[in-house]
TORTI-404120 format. One record per atom (N, C-alpha, C): atom name; x, z, y. Coordinates in steps of 0.05 Angstrom, whole numbers, plus 5000, padded with zeros to 4 digits. Layout:
<nudos>
<nudo><atom>CA</atom><east>X</east><up>Z</up><north>Y</north></nudo>
...
</nudos>
This chain:
<nudos>
<nudo><atom>N</atom><east>8834</east><up>7351</up><north>2971</north></nudo>
<nudo><atom>CA</atom><east>8837</east><up>7328</up><north>3002</north></nudo>
<nudo><atom>C</atom><east>8862</east><up>7323</up><north>3006</north></nudo>
<nudo><atom>N</atom><east>8886</east><up>7345</up><north>2999</north></nudo>
<nudo><atom>CA</atom><east>8914</east><up>7331</up><north>3006</north></nudo>
<nudo><atom>C</atom><east>8918</east><up>7315</up><north>2979</north></nudo>
<nudo><atom>N</atom><east>8916</east><up>7320</up><north>2955</north></nudo>
<nudo><atom>CA</atom><east>8919</east><up>7306</up><north>2927</north></nudo>
<nudo><atom>C</atom><east>8912</east><up>7279</up><north>2933</north></nudo>
<nudo><atom>N</atom><east>8890</east><up>7273</up><north>2945</north></nudo>
<nudo><atom>CA</atom><east>8871</east><up>7247</up><north>2945</north></nudo>
<nudo><atom>C</atom><east>8882</east><up>7231</up><north>2975</north></nudo>
<nudo><atom>N</atom><east>8894</east><up>7241</up><north>2987</north></nudo>
<nudo><atom>CA</atom><east>8904</east><up>7221</up><north>3013</north></nudo>
<nudo><atom>C</atom><east>8940</east><up>7229</up><north>3007</north></nudo>
<nudo><atom>N</atom><east>8952</east><up>7239</up><north>2980</north></nudo>
<nudo><atom>CA</atom><east>8980</east><up>7236</up><north>2974</north></nudo>
<nudo><atom>C</atom><east>8978</east><up>7202</up><north>2961</north></nudo>
<nudo><atom>N</atom><east>8956</east><up>7204</up><north>2941</north></nudo>
<nudo><atom>CA</atom><east>8942</east><up>7177</up><north>2924</north></nudo>
<nudo><atom>C</atom><east>8937</east><up>7161</up><north>2934</north></nudo>
<nudo><atom>N</atom><east>8921</east><up>7159</up><north>2956</north></nudo>
<nudo><atom>CA</atom><east>8920</east><up>7139</up><north>2973</north></nudo>
<nudo><atom>C</atom><east>8943</east><up>7132</up><north>2993</north></nudo>
<nudo><atom>N</atom><east>8959</east><up>7148</up><north>3008</north></nudo>
<nudo><atom>CA</atom><east>8988</east><up>7143</up><north>3012</north></nudo>
<nudo><atom>C</atom><east>9004</east><up>7124</up><north>2997</north></nudo>
<nudo><atom>N</atom><east>9004</east><up>7134</up><north>2971</north></nudo>
<nudo><atom>CA</atom><east>9019</east><up>7119</up><north>2951</north></nudo>
<nudo><atom>C</atom><east>9011</east><up>7095</up><north>2944</north></nudo>
<nudo><atom>N</atom><east>8991</east><up>7091</up><north>2934</north></nudo>
<nudo><atom>CA</atom><east>8986</east><up>7063</up><north>2933</north></nudo>
<nudo><atom>C</atom><east>8986</east><up>7051</up><north>2951</north></nudo>
<nudo><atom>N</atom><east>8979</east><up>7056</up><north>2981</north></nudo>
<nudo><atom>CA</atom><east>8979</east><up>7035</up><north>3011</north></nudo>
<nudo><atom>C</atom><east>9004</east><up>7033</up><north>3008</north></nudo>
<nudo><atom>N</atom><east>9028</east><up>7048</up><north>3000</north></nudo>
<nudo><atom>CA</atom><east>9056</east><up>7047</up><north>3006</north></nudo>
<nudo><atom>C</atom><east>9064</east><up>7028</up><north>2979</north></nudo>
<nudo><atom>N</atom><east>9055</east><up>7024</up><north>2969</north></nudo>
<nudo><atom>CA</atom><east>9059</east><up>7005</up><north>2939</north></nudo>
<nudo><atom>C</atom><east>9052</east><up>6978</up><north>2941</north></nudo>
<nudo><atom>N</atom><east>9019</east><up>6984</up><north>2955</north></nudo>
<nudo><atom>CA</atom><east>9023</east><up>6952</up><north>2966</north></nudo>
<nudo><atom>C</atom><east>9041</east><up>6934</up><north>2988</north></nudo>
<nudo><atom>N</atom><east>9047</east><up>6949</up><north>3006</north></nudo>
<nudo><atom>CA</atom><east>9058</east><up>6947</up><north>3026</north></nudo>
<nudo><atom>C</atom><east>9089</east><up>6941</up><north>3022</north></nudo>
<nudo><atom>N</atom><east>9107</east><up>6952</up><north>3002</north></nudo>
<nudo><atom>CA</atom><east>9122</east><up>6937</up><north>2982</north></nudo>
<nudo><atom>C</atom><east>9122</east><up>6913</up><north>2971</north></nudo>
<nudo><atom>N</atom><east>9094</east><up>6917</up><north>2955</north></nudo>
<nudo><atom>CA</atom><east>9094</east><up>6890</up><north>2947</north></nudo>
<nudo><atom>C</atom><east>9084</east><up>6861</up><north>2968</north></nudo>
<nudo><atom>N</atom><east>9072</east><up>6873</up><north>2995</north></nudo>
<nudo><atom>CA</atom><east>9078</east><up>6846</up><north>3009</north></nudo>
<nudo><atom>C</atom><east>9101</east><up>6839</up><north>3024</north></nudo>
<nudo><atom>N</atom><east>9111</east><up>6864</up><north>3019</north></nudo>
<nudo><atom>CA</atom><east>9141</east><up>6861</up><north>3032</north></nudo>
<nudo><atom>C</atom><east>9155</east><up>6839</up><north>3024</north></nudo>
<nudo><atom>N</atom><east>9161</east><up>6839</up><north>2999</north></nudo>
<nudo><atom>CA</atom><east>9175</east><up>6822</up><north>2979</north></nudo>
<nudo><atom>C</atom><east>9162</east><up>6802</up><north>2977</north></nudo>
<nudo><atom>N</atom><east>9133</east><up>6797</up><north>2977</north></nudo>
<nudo><atom>CA</atom><east>9124</east><up>6772</up><north>2980</north></nudo>
<nudo><atom>C</atom><east>9133</east><up>6759</up><north>3001</north></nudo>
<nudo><atom>N</atom><east>9129</east><up>6775</up><north>3026</north></nudo>
<nudo><atom>CA</atom><east>9123</east><up>6761</up><north>3058</north></nudo>
<nudo><atom>C</atom><east>9162</east><up>6750</up><north>3055</north></nudo>
<nudo><atom>N</atom><east>9183</east><up>6762</up><north>3045</north></nudo>
<nudo><atom>CA</atom><east>9213</east><up>6754</up><north>3042</north></nudo>
<nudo><atom>C</atom><east>9213</east><up>6736</up><north>3025</north></nudo>
<nudo><atom>N</atom><east>9200</east><up>6738</up><north>3009</north></nudo>
<nudo><atom>CA</atom><east>9206</east><up>6709</up><north>2988</north></nudo>
<nudo><atom>C</atom><east>9197</east><up>6683</up><north>3003</north></nudo>
<nudo><atom>N</atom><east>9171</east><up>6684</up><north>3021</north></nudo>
<nudo><atom>CA</atom><east>9162</east><up>6668</up><north>3037</north></nudo>
<nudo><atom>C</atom><east>9183</east><up>6657</up><north>3055</north></nudo>
<nudo><atom>N</atom><east>9198</east><up>6672</up><north>3073</north></nudo>
<nudo><atom>CA</atom><east>9214</east><up>6672</up><north>3086</north></nudo>
<nudo><atom>C</atom><east>9229</east><up>6655</up><north>3084</north></nudo>
<nudo><atom>N</atom><east>9251</east><up>6660</up><north>3059</north></nudo>
<nudo><atom>CA</atom><east>9278</east><up>6647</up><north>3048</north></nudo>
<nudo><atom>C</atom><east>9266</east><up>6621</up><north>3039</north></nudo>
<nudo><atom>N</atom><east>9236</east><up>6615</up><north>3026</north></nudo>
<nudo><atom>CA</atom><east>9234</east><up>6586</up><north>3025</north></nudo>
<nudo><atom>C</atom><east>9223</east><up>6576</up><north>3045</north></nudo>
<nudo><atom>N</atom><east>9220</east><up>6587</up><north>3065</north></nudo>
<nudo><atom>CA</atom><east>9213</east><up>6570</up><north>3094</north></nudo>
<nudo><atom>C</atom><east>9246</east><up>6564</up><north>3103</north></nudo>
<nudo><atom>N</atom><east>9270</east><up>6584</up><north>3098</north></nudo>
<nudo><atom>CA</atom><east>9295</east><up>6581</up><north>3109</north></nudo>
<nudo><atom>C</atom><east>9302</east><up>6552</up><north>3095</north></nudo>
<nudo><atom>N</atom><east>9300</east><up>6553</up><north>3064</north></nudo>
<nudo><atom>CA</atom><east>9307</east><up>6533</up><north>3051</north></nudo>
<nudo><atom>C</atom><east>9291</east><up>6506</up><north>3049</north></nudo>
<nudo><atom>N</atom><east>9265</east><up>6505</up><north>3061</north></nudo>
<nudo><atom>CA</atom><east>9254</east><up>6485</up><north>3069</north></nudo>
<nudo><atom>C</atom><east>9264</east><up>6465</up><north>3094</north></nudo>
<nudo><atom>N</atom><east>9278</east><up>6490</up><north>3115</north></nudo>
<nudo><atom>CA</atom><east>9280</east><up>6479</up><north>3132</north></nudo>
<nudo><atom>C</atom><east>9308</east><up>6461</up><north>3132</north></nudo>
<nudo><atom>N</atom><east>9324</east><up>6484</up><north>3116</north></nudo>
<nudo><atom>CA</atom><east>9352</east><up>6466</up><north>3112</north></nudo>
<nudo><atom>C</atom><east>9350</east><up>6440</up><north>3096</north></nudo>
<nudo><atom>N</atom><east>9330</east><up>6435</up><north>3081</north></nudo>
<nudo><atom>CA</atom><east>9326</east><up>6404</up><north>3061</north></nudo>
<nudo><atom>C</atom><east>9320</east><up>6392</up><north>3083</north></nudo>
<nudo><atom>N</atom><east>9293</east><up>6394</up><north>3104</north></nudo>
<nudo><atom>CA</atom><east>9288</east><up>6380</up><north>3118</north></nudo>
<nudo><atom>C</atom><east>9307</east><up>6369</up><north>3140</north></nudo>
<nudo><atom>N</atom><east>9318</east><up>6380</up><north>3152</north></nudo>
<nudo><atom>CA</atom><east>9348</east><up>6377</up><north>3166</north></nudo>
<nudo><atom>C</atom><east>9365</east><up>6357</up><north>3147</north></nudo>
<nudo><atom>N</atom><east>9368</east><up>6368</up><north>3129</north></nudo>
<nudo><atom>CA</atom><east>9388</east><up>6350</up><north>3115</north></nudo>
<nudo><atom>C</atom><east>9380</east><up>6322</up><north>3110</north></nudo>
<nudo><atom>N</atom><east>9354</east><up>6324</up><north>3093</north></nudo>
<nudo><atom>CA</atom><east>9340</east><up>6301</up><north>3090</north></nudo>
<nudo><atom>C</atom><east>9333</east><up>6281</up><north>3122</north></nudo>
<nudo><atom>N</atom><east>9332</east><up>6295</up><north>3136</north></nudo>
<nudo><atom>CA</atom><east>9325</east><up>6278</up><north>3164</north></nudo>
<nudo><atom>C</atom><east>9352</east><up>6263</up><north>3166</north></nudo>
<nudo><atom>N</atom><east>9371</east><up>6284</up><north>3173</north></nudo>
<nudo><atom>CA</atom><east>9406</east><up>6265</up><north>3177</north></nudo>
<nudo><atom>C</atom><east>9409</east><up>6249</up><north>3165</north></nudo>
<nudo><atom>N</atom><east>9407</east><up>6250</up><north>3135</north></nudo>
<nudo><atom>CA</atom><east>9412</east><up>6223</up><north>3118</north></nudo>
<nudo><atom>C</atom><east>9391</east><up>6199</up><north>3125</north></nudo>
<nudo><atom>N</atom><east>9370</east><up>6205</up><north>3134</north></nudo>
<nudo><atom>CA</atom><east>9349</east><up>6180</up><north>3134</north></nudo>
<nudo><atom>C</atom><east>9366</east><up>6172</up><north>3175</north></nudo>
<nudo><atom>N</atom><east>9368</east><up>6194</up><north>3186</north></nudo>
<nudo><atom>CA</atom><east>9376</east><up>6177</up><north>3209</north></nudo>
<nudo><atom>C</atom><east>9404</east><up>6153</up><north>3211</north></nudo>
<nudo><atom>N</atom><east>9422</east><up>6176</up><north>3196</north></nudo>
<nudo><atom>CA</atom><east>9445</east><up>6163</up><north>3192</north></nudo>
<nudo><atom>C</atom><east>9440</east><up>6129</up><north>3177</north></nudo>
<nudo><atom>N</atom><east>9424</east><up>6129</up><north>3159</north></nudo>
<nudo><atom>CA</atom><east>9420</east><up>6104</up><north>3143</north></nudo>
<nudo><atom>C</atom><east>9403</east><up>6080</up><north>3162</north></nudo>
<nudo><atom>N</atom><east>9384</east><up>6093</up><north>3180</north></nudo>
<nudo><atom>CA</atom><east>9370</east><up>6076</up><north>3198</north></nudo>
<nudo><atom>C</atom><east>9399</east><up>6073</up><north>3216</north></nudo>
<nudo><atom>N</atom><east>9419</east><up>6087</up><north>3232</north></nudo>
<nudo><atom>CA</atom><east>9428</east><up>6077</up><north>3246</north></nudo>
<nudo><atom>C</atom><east>9450</east><up>6055</up><north>3238</north></nudo>
<nudo><atom>N</atom><east>9467</east><up>6060</up><north>3210</north></nudo>
<nudo><atom>CA</atom><east>9475</east><up>6042</up><north>3198</north></nudo>
<nudo><atom>C</atom><east>9465</east><up>6012</up><north>3194</north></nudo>
<nudo><atom>N</atom><east>9430</east><up>6016</up><north>3188</north></nudo>
<nudo><atom>CA</atom><east>9415</east><up>5992</up><north>3183</north></nudo>
<nudo><atom>C</atom><east>9413</east><up>5979</up><north>3206</north></nudo>
<nudo><atom>N</atom><east>9415</east><up>5990</up><north>3232</north></nudo>
<nudo><atom>CA</atom><east>9404</east><up>5978</up><north>3257</north></nudo>
<nudo><atom>C</atom><east>9431</east><up>5963</up><north>3272</north></nudo>
<nudo><atom>N</atom><east>9455</east><up>5975</up><north>3260</north></nudo>
<nudo><atom>CA</atom><east>9479</east><up>5964</up><north>3273</north></nudo>
<nudo><atom>C</atom><east>9484</east><up>5942</up><north>3258</north></nudo>
<nudo><atom>N</atom><east>9481</east><up>5941</up><north>3231</north></nudo>
<nudo><atom>CA</atom><east>9479</east><up>5916</up><north>3212</north></nudo>
<nudo><atom>C</atom><east>9469</east><up>5895</up><north>3222</north></nudo>
<nudo><atom>N</atom><east>9434</east><up>5899</up><north>3232</north></nudo>
<nudo><atom>CA</atom><east>9426</east><up>5890</up><north>3245</north></nudo>
<nudo><atom>C</atom><east>9427</east><up>5873</up><north>3268</north></nudo>
<nudo><atom>N</atom><east>9443</east><up>5884</up><north>3289</north></nudo>
<nudo><atom>CA</atom><east>9445</east><up>5881</up><north>3317</north></nudo>
<nudo><atom>C</atom><east>9476</east><up>5866</up><north>3311</north></nudo>
<nudo><atom>N</atom><east>9487</east><up>5872</up><north>3290</north></nudo>
<nudo><atom>CA</atom><east>9514</east><up>5857</up><north>3293</north></nudo>
<nudo><atom>C</atom><east>9505</east><up>5823</up><north>3279</north></nudo>
<nudo><atom>N</atom><east>9496</east><up>5830</up><north>3257</north></nudo>
<nudo><atom>CA</atom><east>9489</east><up>5804</up><north>3245</north></nudo>
<nudo><atom>C</atom><east>9470</east><up>5780</up><north>3270</north></nudo>
<nudo><atom>N</atom><east>9453</east><up>5792</up><north>3292</north></nudo>
<nudo><atom>CA</atom><east>9445</east><up>5781</up><north>3302</north></nudo>
<nudo><atom>C</atom><east>9459</east><up>5768</up><north>3329</north></nudo>
<nudo><atom>N</atom><east>9481</east><up>5783</up><north>3334</north></nudo>
<nudo><atom>CA</atom><east>9507</east><up>5767</up><north>3346</north></nudo>
<nudo><atom>C</atom><east>9521</east><up>5745</up><north>3336</north></nudo>
<nudo><atom>N</atom><east>9520</east><up>5749</up><north>3308</north></nudo>
<nudo><atom>CA</atom><east>9544</east><up>5726</up><north>3296</north></nudo>
<nudo><atom>C</atom><east>9519</east><up>5703</up><north>3294</north></nudo>
<nudo><atom>N</atom><east>9498</east><up>5706</up><north>3286</north></nudo>
<nudo><atom>CA</atom><east>9471</east><up>5686</up><north>3289</north></nudo>
<nudo><atom>C</atom><east>9452</east><up>5676</up><north>3303</north></nudo>
<nudo><atom>N</atom><east>9470</east><up>5660</up><north>3323</north></nudo>
<nudo><atom>CA</atom><east>9450</east><up>5650</up><north>3342</north></nudo>
<nudo><atom>C</atom><east>9423</east><up>5625</up><north>3327</north></nudo>
<nudo><atom>N</atom><east>9407</east><up>5630</up><north>3342</north></nudo>
<nudo><atom>CA</atom><east>9372</east><up>5613</up><north>3328</north></nudo>
<nudo><atom>C</atom><east>9381</east><up>5588</up><north>3343</north></nudo>
<nudo><atom>N</atom><east>9379</east><up>5562</up><north>3327</north></nudo>
<nudo><atom>CA</atom><east>9376</east><up>5542</up><north>3342</north></nudo>
<nudo><atom>C</atom><east>9350</east><up>5534</up><north>3352</north></nudo>
<nudo><atom>N</atom><east>9352</east><up>5514</up><north>3368</north></nudo>
<nudo><atom>CA</atom><east>9330</east><up>5506</up><north>3385</north></nudo>
<nudo><atom>C</atom><east>9305</east><up>5500</up><north>3363</north></nudo>
<nudo><atom>N</atom><east>9305</east><up>5498</up><north>3344</north></nudo>
<nudo><atom>CA</atom><east>9290</east><up>5495</up><north>3325</north></nudo>
<nudo><atom>C</atom><east>9267</east><up>5518</up><north>3318</north></nudo>
<nudo><atom>N</atom><east>9281</east><up>5545</up><north>3329</north></nudo>
<nudo><atom>CA</atom><east>9262</east><up>5562</up><north>3322</north></nudo>
<nudo><atom>C</atom><east>9234</east><up>5571</up><north>3336</north></nudo>
<nudo><atom>N</atom><east>9216</east><up>5585</up><north>3318</north></nudo>
<nudo><atom>CA</atom><east>9189</east><up>5580</up><north>3347</north></nudo>
<nudo><atom>C</atom><east>9195</east><up>5604</up><north>3365</north></nudo>
<nudo><atom>N</atom><east>9172</east><up>5598</up><north>3382</north></nudo>
<nudo><atom>CA</atom><east>9173</east><up>5621</up><north>3401</north></nudo>
<nudo><atom>C</atom><east>9175</east><up>5654</up><north>3389</north></nudo>
<nudo><atom>N</atom><east>9159</east><up>5659</up><north>3371</north></nudo>
<nudo><atom>CA</atom><east>9161</east><up>5689</up><north>3357</north></nudo>
<nudo><atom>C</atom><east>9191</east><up>5696</up><north>3353</north></nudo>
<nudo><atom>N</atom><east>9199</east><up>5685</up><north>3333</north></nudo>
<nudo><atom>CA</atom><east>9224</east><up>5685</up><north>3329</north></nudo>
<nudo><atom>C</atom><east>9242</east><up>5693</up><north>3346</north></nudo>
<nudo><atom>N</atom><east>9243</east><up>5677</up><north>3363</north></nudo>
<nudo><atom>CA</atom><east>9256</east><up>5667</up><north>3401</north></nudo>
<nudo><atom>C</atom><east>9259</east><up>5696</up><north>3401</north></nudo>
<nudo><atom>N</atom><east>9241</east><up>5705</up><north>3415</north></nudo>
<nudo><atom>CA</atom><east>9229</east><up>5734</up><north>3425</north></nudo>
<nudo><atom>C</atom><east>9244</east><up>5760</up><north>3416</north></nudo>
<nudo><atom>N</atom><east>9237</east><up>5751</up><north>3384</north></nudo>
<nudo><atom>CA</atom><east>9257</east><up>5776</up><north>3377</north></nudo>
<nudo><atom>C</atom><east>9277</east><up>5771</up><north>3369</north></nudo>
<nudo><atom>N</atom><east>9284</east><up>5760</up><north>3374</north></nudo>
<nudo><atom>CA</atom><east>9331</east><up>5757</up><north>3378</north></nudo>
<nudo><atom>C</atom><east>9328</east><up>5765</up><north>3407</north></nudo>
<nudo><atom>N</atom><east>9318</east><up>5756</up><north>3419</north></nudo>
<nudo><atom>CA</atom><east>9322</east><up>5766</up><north>3449</north></nudo>
<nudo><atom>C</atom><east>9322</east><up>5795</up><north>3453</north></nudo>
<nudo><atom>N</atom><east>9291</east><up>5807</up><north>3443</north></nudo>
<nudo><atom>CA</atom><east>9290</east><up>5834</up><north>3443</north></nudo>
<nudo><atom>C</atom><east>9319</east><up>5850</up><north>3430</north></nudo>
<nudo><atom>N</atom><east>9320</east><up>5837</up><north>3405</north></nudo>
<nudo><atom>CA</atom><east>9345</east><up>5848</up><north>3392</north></nudo>
<nudo><atom>C</atom><east>9368</east><up>5843</up><north>3405</north></nudo>
<nudo><atom>N</atom><east>9385</east><up>5833</up><north>3425</north></nudo>
<nudo><atom>CA</atom><east>9402</east><up>5822</up><north>3429</north></nudo>
<nudo><atom>C</atom><east>9404</east><up>5837</up><north>3460</north></nudo>
<nudo><atom>N</atom><east>9381</east><up>5840</up><north>3481</north></nudo>
<nudo><atom>CA</atom><east>9383</east><up>5851</up><north>3496</north></nudo>
<nudo><atom>C</atom><east>9378</east><up>5877</up><north>3493</north></nudo>
<nudo><atom>N</atom><east>9404</east><up>5893</up><north>3503</north></nudo>
<nudo><atom>CA</atom><east>9411</east><up>5917</up><north>3496</north></nudo>
<nudo><atom>C</atom><east>9413</east><up>5933</up><north>3528</north></nudo>
<nudo><atom>N</atom><east>9412</east><up>5913</up><north>3550</north></nudo>
<nudo><atom>CA</atom><east>9412</east><up>5925</up><north>3569</north></nudo>
<nudo><atom>C</atom><east>9397</east><up>5953</up><north>3580</north></nudo>
<nudo><atom>N</atom><east>9373</east><up>5950</up><north>3568</north></nudo>
<nudo><atom>CA</atom><east>9361</east><up>5977</up><north>3576</north></nudo>
<nudo><atom>C</atom><east>9357</east><up>5997</up><north>3555</north></nudo>
<nudo><atom>N</atom><east>9372</east><up>5989</up><north>3529</north></nudo>
<nudo><atom>CA</atom><east>9371</east><up>6006</up><north>3505</north></nudo>
<nudo><atom>C</atom><east>9396</east><up>6034</up><north>3513</north></nudo>
<nudo><atom>N</atom><east>9398</east><up>6051</up><north>3500</north></nudo>
<nudo><atom>CA</atom><east>9425</east><up>6077</up><north>3495</north></nudo>
<nudo><atom>C</atom><east>9443</east><up>6064</up><north>3489</north></nudo>
<nudo><atom>N</atom><east>9465</east><up>6070</up><north>3487</north></nudo>
<nudo><atom>CA</atom><east>9489</east><up>6061</up><north>3474</north></nudo>
<nudo><atom>C</atom><east>9488</east><up>6062</up><north>3450</north></nudo>
<nudo><atom>N</atom><east>9471</east><up>6059</up><north>3421</north></nudo>
<nudo><atom>CA</atom><east>9472</east><up>6049</up><north>3397</north></nudo>
<nudo><atom>C</atom><east>9442</east><up>6038</up><north>3391</north></nudo>
<nudo><atom>N</atom><east>9447</east><up>6019</up><north>3378</north></nudo>
<nudo><atom>CA</atom><east>9416</east><up>5997</up><north>3372</north></nudo>
<nudo><atom>C</atom><east>9389</east><up>6020</up><north>3367</north></nudo>
<nudo><atom>N</atom><east>9377</east><up>6003</up><north>3379</north></nudo>
<nudo><atom>CA</atom><east>9348</east><up>6028</up><north>3361</north></nudo>
<nudo><atom>C</atom><east>9330</east><up>6010</up><north>3344</north></nudo>
<nudo><atom>N</atom><east>9324</east><up>6025</up><north>3324</north></nudo>
<nudo><atom>CA</atom><east>9301</east><up>6016</up><north>3304</north></nudo>
<nudo><atom>C</atom><east>9272</east><up>6004</up><north>3318</north></nudo>
<nudo><atom>N</atom><east>9279</east><up>5987</up><north>3328</north></nudo>
<nudo><atom>CA</atom><east>9249</east><up>5979</up><north>3341</north></nudo>
<nudo><atom>C</atom><east>9226</east><up>5974</up><north>3319</north></nudo>
<nudo><atom>N</atom><east>9200</east><up>5971</up><north>3323</north></nudo>
<nudo><atom>CA</atom><east>9184</east><up>5968</up><north>3309</north></nudo>
<nudo><atom>C</atom><east>9170</east><up>5937</up><north>3317</north></nudo>
<nudo><atom>N</atom><east>9169</east><up>5918</up><north>3340</north></nudo>
<nudo><atom>CA</atom><east>9151</east><up>5904</up><north>3353</north></nudo>
<nudo><atom>C</atom><east>9123</east><up>5915</up><north>3359</north></nudo>
<nudo><atom>N</atom><east>9122</east><up>5941</up><north>3362</north></nudo>
<nudo><atom>CA</atom><east>9099</east><up>5946</up><north>3368</north></nudo>
<nudo><atom>C</atom><east>9097</east><up>5957</up><north>3408</north></nudo>
<nudo><atom>N</atom><east>9098</east><up>5946</up><north>3422</north></nudo>
<nudo><atom>CA</atom><east>9103</east><up>5959</up><north>3450</north></nudo>
<nudo><atom>C</atom><east>9101</east><up>5982</up><north>3455</north></nudo>
<nudo><atom>N</atom><east>9075</east><up>6001</up><north>3448</north></nudo>
<nudo><atom>CA</atom><east>9077</east><up>6023</up><north>3459</north></nudo>
<nudo><atom>C</atom><east>9090</east><up>6042</up><north>3432</north></nudo>
<nudo><atom>N</atom><east>9088</east><up>6037</up><north>3408</north></nudo>
<nudo><atom>CA</atom><east>9113</east><up>6050</up><north>3392</north></nudo>
<nudo><atom>C</atom><east>9143</east><up>6042</up><north>3405</north></nudo>
<nudo><atom>N</atom><east>9153</east><up>6026</up><north>3409</north></nudo>
<nudo><atom>CA</atom><east>9181</east><up>6027</up><north>3418</north></nudo>
<nudo><atom>C</atom><east>9186</east><up>6039</up><north>3441</north></nudo>
<nudo><atom>N</atom><east>9170</east><up>6035</up><north>3460</north></nudo>
<nudo><atom>CA</atom><east>9163</east><up>6050</up><north>3489</north></nudo>
<nudo><atom>C</atom><east>9174</east><up>6077</up><north>3476</north></nudo>
<nudo><atom>N</atom><east>9157</east><up>6090</up><north>3457</north></nudo>
<nudo><atom>CA</atom><east>9162</east><up>6117</up><north>3455</north></nudo>
<nudo><atom>C</atom><east>9194</east><up>6120</up><north>3436</north></nudo>
<nudo><atom>N</atom><east>9191</east><up>6105</up><north>3428</north></nudo>
<nudo><atom>CA</atom><east>9232</east><up>6108</up><north>3412</north></nudo>
<nudo><atom>C</atom><east>9249</east><up>6105</up><north>3438</north></nudo>
<nudo><atom>N</atom><east>9247</east><up>6087</up><north>3450</north></nudo>
<nudo><atom>CA</atom><east>9267</east><up>6084</up><north>3480</north></nudo>
<nudo><atom>C</atom><east>9268</east><up>6116</up><north>3493</north></nudo>
<nudo><atom>N</atom><east>9245</east><up>6129</up><north>3493</north></nudo>
<nudo><atom>CA</atom><east>9238</east><up>6145</up><north>3518</north></nudo>
<nudo><atom>C</atom><east>9253</east><up>6168</up><north>3494</north></nudo>
<nudo><atom>N</atom><east>9249</east><up>6174</up><north>3471</north></nudo>
<nudo><atom>CA</atom><east>9260</east><up>6190</up><north>3452</north></nudo>
<nudo><atom>C</atom><east>9286</east><up>6194</up><north>3460</north></nudo>
<nudo><atom>N</atom><east>9297</east><up>6174</up><north>3456</north></nudo>
<nudo><atom>CA</atom><east>9329</east><up>6170</up><north>3455</north></nudo>
<nudo><atom>C</atom><east>9341</east><up>6171</up><north>3479</north></nudo>
<nudo><atom>N</atom><east>9331</east><up>6163</up><north>3499</north></nudo>
<nudo><atom>CA</atom><east>9333</east><up>6171</up><north>3527</north></nudo>
<nudo><atom>C</atom><east>9335</east><up>6196</up><north>3530</north></nudo>
<nudo><atom>N</atom><east>9323</east><up>6220</up><north>3521</north></nudo>
<nudo><atom>CA</atom><east>9312</east><up>6248</up><north>3520</north></nudo>
<nudo><atom>C</atom><east>9339</east><up>6255</up><north>3504</north></nudo>
<nudo><atom>N</atom><east>9339</east><up>6244</up><north>3483</north></nudo>
<nudo><atom>CA</atom><east>9363</east><up>6257</up><north>3461</north></nudo>
<nudo><atom>C</atom><east>9387</east><up>6255</up><north>3475</north></nudo>
<nudo><atom>N</atom><east>9392</east><up>6235</up><north>3487</north></nudo>
<nudo><atom>CA</atom><east>9426</east><up>6228</up><north>3507</north></nudo>
<nudo><atom>C</atom><east>9428</east><up>6241</up><north>3526</north></nudo>
<nudo><atom>N</atom><east>9402</east><up>6249</up><north>3541</north></nudo>
<nudo><atom>CA</atom><east>9403</east><up>6270</up><north>3570</north></nudo>
<nudo><atom>C</atom><east>9408</east><up>6294</up><north>3556</north></nudo>
<nudo><atom>N</atom><east>9397</east><up>6303</up><north>3534</north></nudo>
<nudo><atom>CA</atom><east>9399</east><up>6331</up><north>3523</north></nudo>
<nudo><atom>C</atom><east>9430</east><up>6339</up><north>3514</north></nudo>
<nudo><atom>N</atom><east>9438</east><up>6312</up><north>3502</north></nudo>
<nudo><atom>CA</atom><east>9469</east><up>6321</up><north>3486</north></nudo>
<nudo><atom>C</atom><east>9490</east><up>6314</up><north>3513</north></nudo>
<nudo><atom>N</atom><east>9475</east><up>6296</up><north>3535</north></nudo>
<nudo><atom>CA</atom><east>9495</east><up>6295</up><north>3564</north></nudo>
<nudo><atom>C</atom><east>9501</east><up>6329</up><north>3579</north></nudo>
<nudo><atom>N</atom><east>9470</east><up>6344</up><north>3576</north></nudo>
<nudo><atom>CA</atom><east>9470</east><up>6371</up><north>3579</north></nudo>
<nudo><atom>C</atom><east>9488</east><up>6383</up><north>3569</north></nudo>
<nudo><atom>N</atom><east>9488</east><up>6383</up><north>3553</north></nudo>
<nudo><atom>CA</atom><east>9493</east><up>6399</up><north>3521</north></nudo>
<nudo><atom>C</atom><east>9523</east><up>6404</up><north>3533</north></nudo>
<nudo><atom>N</atom><east>9538</east><up>6378</up><north>3533</north></nudo>
<nudo><atom>CA</atom><east>9566</east><up>6363</up><north>3533</north></nudo>
<nudo><atom>C</atom><east>9576</east><up>6386</up><north>3560</north></nudo>
<nudo><atom>N</atom><east>9558</east><up>6387</up><north>3584</north></nudo>
<nudo><atom>CA</atom><east>9563</east><up>6393</up><north>3605</north></nudo>
<nudo><atom>C</atom><east>9571</east><up>6427</up><north>3607</north></nudo>
<nudo><atom>N</atom><east>9560</east><up>6432</up><north>3586</north></nudo>
<nudo><atom>CA</atom><east>9561</east><up>6470</up><north>3574</north></nudo>
<nudo><atom>C</atom><east>9595</east><up>6476</up><north>3578</north></nudo>
</nudos>
């Protein structure tokens, strides 16, 4: 009876050792994936900021003529009206709901940064 229990114990222990190795491998893959996701996001975010700054700068140098239709004029006015915007230009979509969500995200982000700076 003891020999059977020892055999069961050794088999269970070997199974657990194998599972532990698999779990550690998966955890390492998760860490690498998180780091890659963060790096990819940072790269994308930097590109979006550069593109949006370029768009806003070009909108300041180009004034629409009186010949521009109403939709284009509203788009121009929305891009150059930064009074309700955070300190940097935002990548807006033209969809009111999405744009409101984007603005709320950036306001919350700036608030978080200001709170962290106070610490």
